[in-house]
Backbone as JSON, one array per atom type, in Angstrom:
{
  "sequence": "MERMSNEPRFEVFRDNANEWRWRLVAANGQIIAASGEGYRSKQGAKRGIESVKKSAPKAEIQITDGN",
  "N": [[-15.37, 2.61, -13.86], [-11.98, 3.33, -14.27], [-9.88, 5.23, -12.21], [-7.94, 7.93, -13.23], [-4.88, 9.48, -12.51], [-2.51, 12.02, -11.78], [-0.96, 11.9, -9.64], [0.65, 10.02, -7.01], [-1.14, 7.47, -5.2], [-2.95, 5.95, -2.5], [-4.83, 3.03, -2.55], [-7.7, 1.48, -1.25], [-9.19, -1.64, -0.83], [-11.35, -4.54, -1.18], [-10.32, -7.92, -0.97], [-10.24, -11.22, -2.58], [-10.81, -12.9, -0.47], [-12.52, -11.45, 1.0], [-11.35, -9.62, 2.67], [-9.93, -6.5, 3.77], [-7.56, -4.58, 1.98], [-4.63, -2.64, 1.1], [-3.01, -0.69, -1.45], [-0.24, 0.98, -2.89], [-0.17, 3.19, -5.46], [1.64, 4.34, -8.18], [2.03, 7.5, -9.97], [1.98, 6.8, -12.65], [0.32, 4.65, -12.72], [1.29, 2.18, -11.97], [1.53, -0.4, -9.54], [3.29, 0.03, -6.64], [3.68, -0.69, -4.04], [2.21, -2.83, -1.56], [-0.18, -3.98, 0.86], [0.88, -6.44, 3.14], [-0.8, -8.11, 4.34], [-4.22, -9.04, 4.95], [-6.94, -7.11, 6.2], [-9.45, -7.01, 8.74], [-11.21, -4.91, 8.81], [-12.1, -1.89, 7.03], [-11.12, 0.36, 8.26], [-8.93, -0.7, 9.64], [-7.21, -1.23, 7.49], [-6.77, 1.39, 6.65], [-5.4, 2.33, 8.89], [-3.08, 0.84, 8.61], [-2.03, 2.05, 6.3], [-1.5, 4.62, 7.3], [0.49, 3.97, 9.13], [2.57, 3.13, 7.43], [3.0, 5.52, 6.05], [3.98, 7.14, 8.09], [6.27, 5.75, 8.93], [7.92, 5.25, 6.68], [9.54, 7.54, 5.76], [11.7, 7.4, 7.47], [12.87, 5.04, 6.98], [15.62, 2.95, 6.31], [17.82, 2.06, 3.61], [18.56, -1.18, 2.79], [20.8, -3.33, 1.37], [20.82, -6.5, 0.18], [22.81, -8.97, -0.92], [22.94, -11.68, -1.0], [25.28, -12.96, -0.24]],
  "CA": [[-14.39, 3.4, -14.57], [-10.71, 3.43, -13.56], [-9.5, 6.61, -11.92], [-6.64, 8.33, -13.75], [-4.35, 10.51, -11.64], [-1.12, 12.4, -12.0], [-0.33, 11.84, -8.32], [0.59, 8.71, -6.36], [-2.33, 7.34, -4.34], [-3.24, 4.7, -1.82], [-6.16, 2.47, -2.83], [-8.18, 0.51, -0.27], [-10.13, -2.49, -1.55], [-11.59, -5.89, -0.65], [-9.72, -8.98, -1.78], [-11.11, -12.37, -2.84], [-11.19, -13.5, 0.81], [-13.38, -10.45, 1.62], [-10.57, -8.83, 3.63], [-9.51, -5.2, 3.26], [-6.14, -4.43, 1.68], [-4.27, -1.36, 0.48], [-1.88, -0.7, -2.38], [0.26, 2.3, -3.27], [-0.11, 3.23, -6.93], [2.41, 5.48, -8.69], [1.3, 8.37, -10.89], [1.83, 6.14, -13.95], [-0.63, 3.54, -12.59], [1.95, 0.96, -11.52], [1.49, -0.69, -8.11], [4.67, 0.04, -6.15], [3.69, -1.31, -2.7], [0.91, -3.39, -1.2], [-0.24, -4.54, 2.21], [1.3, -7.84, 3.21], [-1.83, -8.85, 5.04], [-5.58, -8.55, 4.83], [-7.49, -6.53, 7.43], [-10.88, -7.31, 8.93], [-12.02, -3.71, 8.59], [-11.53, -0.84, 6.19], [-10.36, 1.22, 9.17], [-7.65, -1.37, 9.86], [-6.37, -0.99, 6.3], [-6.37, 2.79, 6.7], [-4.36, 2.45, 9.92], [-1.87, 0.3, 7.98], [-1.51, 3.09, 5.41], [-0.93, 5.67, 8.14], [1.73, 3.44, 9.69], [3.57, 3.18, 6.37], [3.3, 6.93, 5.77], [4.79, 7.66, 9.19], [7.52, 5.01, 9.06], [8.73, 5.2, 5.47], [10.59, 8.55, 5.63], [12.82, 7.04, 8.33], [13.37, 3.72, 6.6], [16.93, 2.88, 5.69], [17.96, 1.12, 2.49], [19.46, -2.29, 3.1], [21.05, -4.12, 0.18], [21.18, -7.87, 0.49], [23.25, -9.57, -2.17], [22.93, -13.12, -0.9], [26.58, -13.47, 0.18]],
  "C": [[-13.14, 3.56, -13.71], [-10.34, 4.89, -13.4], [-8.1, 6.87, -12.47], [-6.16, 9.49, -12.89], [-2.91, 10.81, -12.02], [-0.34, 12.36, -10.7], [-0.35, 10.4, -7.81], [-0.63, 8.66, -5.44], [-2.32, 5.99, -3.65], [-4.65, 4.29, -2.2], [-6.47, 1.44, -1.75], [-9.28, -0.3, -0.95], [-10.32, -3.81, -0.8], [-10.96, -6.91, -1.58], [-10.69, -10.13, -1.96], [-11.56, -13.08, -1.57], [-12.07, -12.55, 1.62], [-12.67, -9.7, 2.75], [-10.17, -7.52, 2.96], [-8.0, -5.17, 3.06], [-5.9, -3.03, 1.14], [-3.14, -1.6, -0.51], [-1.53, 0.76, -2.67], [0.49, 2.28, -4.77], [0.63, 4.5, -7.34], [1.56, 6.29, -9.67], [1.08, 7.72, -12.26], [0.91, 4.92, -13.9], [-0.02, 2.24, -12.12], [1.83, 0.81, -10.0], [2.93, -0.79, -7.63], [4.79, -0.5, -4.73], [2.28, -1.81, -2.42], [0.97, -3.95, 0.21], [0.15, -6.01, 2.16], [0.28, -8.71, 3.9], [-3.19, -8.25, 4.72], [-6.05, -8.06, 6.19], [-8.97, -6.86, 7.52], [-11.77, -6.11, 8.63], [-11.3, -2.74, 7.66], [-10.67, 0.09, 7.05], [-9.0, 0.62, 9.49], [-6.69, -1.15, 8.7], [-5.89, 0.45, 6.29], [-5.3, 3.03, 7.76], [-3.04, 1.91, 9.39], [-1.22, 1.33, 7.06], [-0.84, 4.18, 6.24], [0.39, 5.23, 8.76], [2.85, 3.51, 8.67], [3.98, 4.64, 6.11], [4.19, 7.53, 6.85], [6.18, 7.02, 9.24], [8.45, 5.15, 7.87], [9.8, 6.29, 5.37], [11.84, 8.22, 6.45], [13.46, 5.72, 7.93], [14.72, 3.82, 5.91], [16.89, 1.91, 4.51], [18.96, 0.08, 2.89], [19.59, -3.14, 1.85], [21.54, -5.5, 0.61], [21.56, -8.56, -0.81], [23.36, -11.08, -2.11], [24.25, -13.73, -0.49], [26.75, -13.37, 1.68]]
}
């Protein structure tokens, strides 16, 4: 059964290569971010989430228009 939530959430799961990954899911169920790599352990994926949570508030917006 799929979990319904009114809050954004991080999901940790195994991919087809049996590696751990994470994704950030918005309150409406849309995936808005995902790990760019697979992790050997679930703990590694959780550390990746913590890194994003710590770094993102300081991230700047950079617009690249291809020129």
